[in-house]
N, C-alpha and C positions, 0 to 999 in steps of 0.2 A: 566415598561415592562421587564427589564432585571432581575428583582428579583422575577418574578411570573412564575409559571409553565404553559407554553403554552398548554400543553396537558390536563390541568385541565378543561378548557372550552371546549376543543374538546371532552371530555368524555361525554358531554351532547348529542352529535350527534353520536359518535362512542363508544360503550361499552369498558371499560378498558380491558376486556378479549380479545377482538378482537385486540386491539393494542399490547397487550402482546403476543398474538399468532403470530402476524406479526414479532415482534422482534425475537422470537424463530425461525421462518421460515427463516429469514435473516441469522441467525447464522448457521443454517443447510445448507443453500445454500453456504455459504463461505466454510464450511468444505467439503461439497460434491464437490464443484467446484475445491478446492485445490487438493483433491484426484484424481479427473478426470484429472487435469492438470498434475499431477505427472505421471499418467498412460499413458495419451495421448502423452505427449512430452518425456516420458521415462527419466525424470530427475533423478529419483532415480537410474535407471540403469546406467546412465552416471556417477553419483557420485561414485557408487560402482566400476565400471570398472576403473575410473580414480584413485580412492583410491588404488586399487589393483596394478595398474601399477606403482604408486609412491612408494608403499611399497617395490617393488623389487629394487628400487634405493636408499632406505634409508641407511644411513651410521651409524645410531645409533637408539636404541629403545627409544621412548618417553614414560616416565613413566606416570602412571595414575594421579599422583599429578601434573605433568607438564601439562597434558592435561586439568585438571581442571583449572589450572592457565590460559591456553590459552583460554579456554571457557569463563572465567571471563573477560579476556582482550577483547575478541571478543564482548561480550555483552556491555562492557563499551565503547569501541571505535566505532565499526561498527554499533551497534544497537542504543545505547543511544546517541552517539555523531555524528553519520553519518560520521565517519572519512574517508570513502572512497572517499568523494568529496574533491578534491583539490581546486576547485573554492569556495571562501568564500561565495559569494552571493548564489551560488547553495546550499551550505550546510545550510545557514540560512533559505532559502526558504523551503528546505526539512524538516528541524527541526520544523519550524512553522506549516507546513502541517501535519507532523507526530504526533506531540504532540497535535495539535488541533484536529486531527481526533480521537486520543485515548480519549481525554477529552470529545469530543462531543458524541462519541458512548457510553462510560460508563455512562455519565450523562443522556443520552436519556433513557437507560435501567433503571436507578434509578428513573427517573421522571415517566416513564410509569408503572413500576412495583410498584411504590408507590401509584398508584391509586387503588381504589377510596379513596380520602382523601379530607377533607375540605380544602378550600383555606388557611385558617389560620394555618393549621397544616403543610403546606409545608415550609420547610426551604428555606430561600432566597439564601443560599449559592450554592445549586445544580443548580437552574435555572441560577444563575450568571455564574457558570462555563460552563453551556450549551451554553449560548450566547458567552462567551469568546472563547470556543473551535471552534464554527462556525466562529467567527471573525478571529481567528488565521489561519484557513484553507483558508479563503478568502484572507487575507494579503499575506500569503506564496504562494498561488496558483496564484493570479493575478500578483504578483511580478515575479513568474516564467514565466507565460504566456506572459506578456507584456514586460518584460525586458530581461529575460534569453532566452526564447524560440525563440526570434526573430532571433537567430543565424541560424535557419533553412533556412534562405534566402541563405546561402552559399551552401545549397543543392538543390537550385532551387525551394523552397517552400515559400509561403507567411505566415506570422505569423497567419493569420486568417484561414488558411487551416486546417481542422480537419481530421485526418487520423485514421486508426484503432488503432494504438498504443496510441492515445490520449484518448481512451474511459475511462480509469480510472480517469485521472485528470479532464476531462470535466464533467463527472458524479459527481465526488467529489465536484467540484466547484459549480455546479448547486444545489446540495443538500444543501451545507452550505449557499449559497447565498439566496436561497428561504426559507430556514428555518428561517433566520433572517427577511426576508421580510414578511413572514407569521406571525411571532411573533409580528412584529411591527404593521402590519395591524389589527391583531386580537385585540391588545391592544387598538386601537383607533376605533374599530367597523368597520373594513373595508368591511364587508359583502361579496359581490361577489368577489371583488379583493382578499380578504383574502382566499376565497375558491379556487381561481385559483392558488395563491401562494402555498397553501397547496397541491394541486394536482401535481404541478410541483415538489415540495419537495419530495412527495411520489414516483413519477415516477423516479426521479433522484436517490433516495436512493435504490429503487428496482433494477434499472439498475446497480448501483455500486456493490451491493451484489450478484446479480444473474449472472453476466458476468465474474466471476473469470477465467473461462476457456479461455476467449477471451481477457481479459484485462491484466493489469500488477499488479493486486491485489496480486497474489501469489508471486510477487517479494519480498515482505517483509518477506516471510518465507524462500525463497531460499538464499537470500543474506548472512544471518548469517552462514548458512551451508557451503557455498562456501568460506567465509572468514576464518572459523574455519579450513577447510581442507587445505587451503593455508598456514596458520600459522603452522599447524602440519608438513606439508611438508617442510617448512623452518627450523623447529626445528630439524627434523630428517635428514636433508641434502639432501633429494631427489629432491629438486628444484634446487640444484646446477648443476644438469645435467639432464635436462628434455629430454624425448624422442621427436623425431620429430613428430609433430602432423599434420595430414592432414588438408587441408582447409575445411571449412564448406560446400563448393560447391562440394567436392569430392563425387562421386557416392556412394562409400562405406559408407561414413558418412551419406549421405542422405537416404540410404537404411536402415541403422541401427536406425537413428533418423529422421524419415521422416518429422516431423513437426517443426524442428528447423529452424529459419530464417537464412539468410546468413550474418546478422550483429548482433552485440551484444545487441543492444537496446531492442529488444523484447524477449531476451532469458537470463534472469538473472542467471540461473543455471550455465552458462559457465563463468561468471565473475570471474576473479582472478584465473583461473585454467590453465593459460599458453597459452590460445588462444588469439591472438591479432586481432584487427579489425581496419581498416582504416576509417570505417564509424562512424561519431559522434554518441554518445549514447544519446538518448532522455530520458526524465524523466520516 
């Protein structure tokens, strides 16, 4: 099962060109959703205005070489190692989901764009990675959901309550789970059950990639930018004396950024920019 391309048999029902068009459509939806998120929440405007205000407080000029070093450090620590998570369990869960997602998406594209191909021509390595990526998502995701996320009880919520901010992780988990279930059932001739699993897999994947504007998908693009800006501000000394920042509930702030939430969890662009929140941050 884990060394065979699950999309090879599916190509008998769905032409490879249709599957390939679907993958391209999902990529376009992510790009479009991210751009809409930037415009709708005015994230770029916030970053620009924050950067301008910090420049006025800078004690020294940060050279281009130093900025390149900061960028490399940001990629190595915040992006590749998720260094912003102080909780070790949270970091492990996040890394499993992040790397599992990258592996799963890349291998999905490779398997689908490798069609049509005879079963014997398909390398066992790519399908193996596809299943491994889905499994990593499941391990990290269920670890988060069943062990780490239970802390929402302190906020008066039960672990099984699904809210708007959970759209990303729920659709991601459903996609990975039913991808594995579909592959397993297809390998043993599951028939109708395999078809149902495939349907849920496609619906979950479509939800994940088409709801960037409403979910936390764009979080992965904003976090590195926020971390880089914070490190540059520390290097030039502008963070030594930050200006007084208004609360997110301030009418002036709400008017300028009408769609930002009043807590940090749903608004990644503001992480690490000097605004503090007493409300616990969710995944």
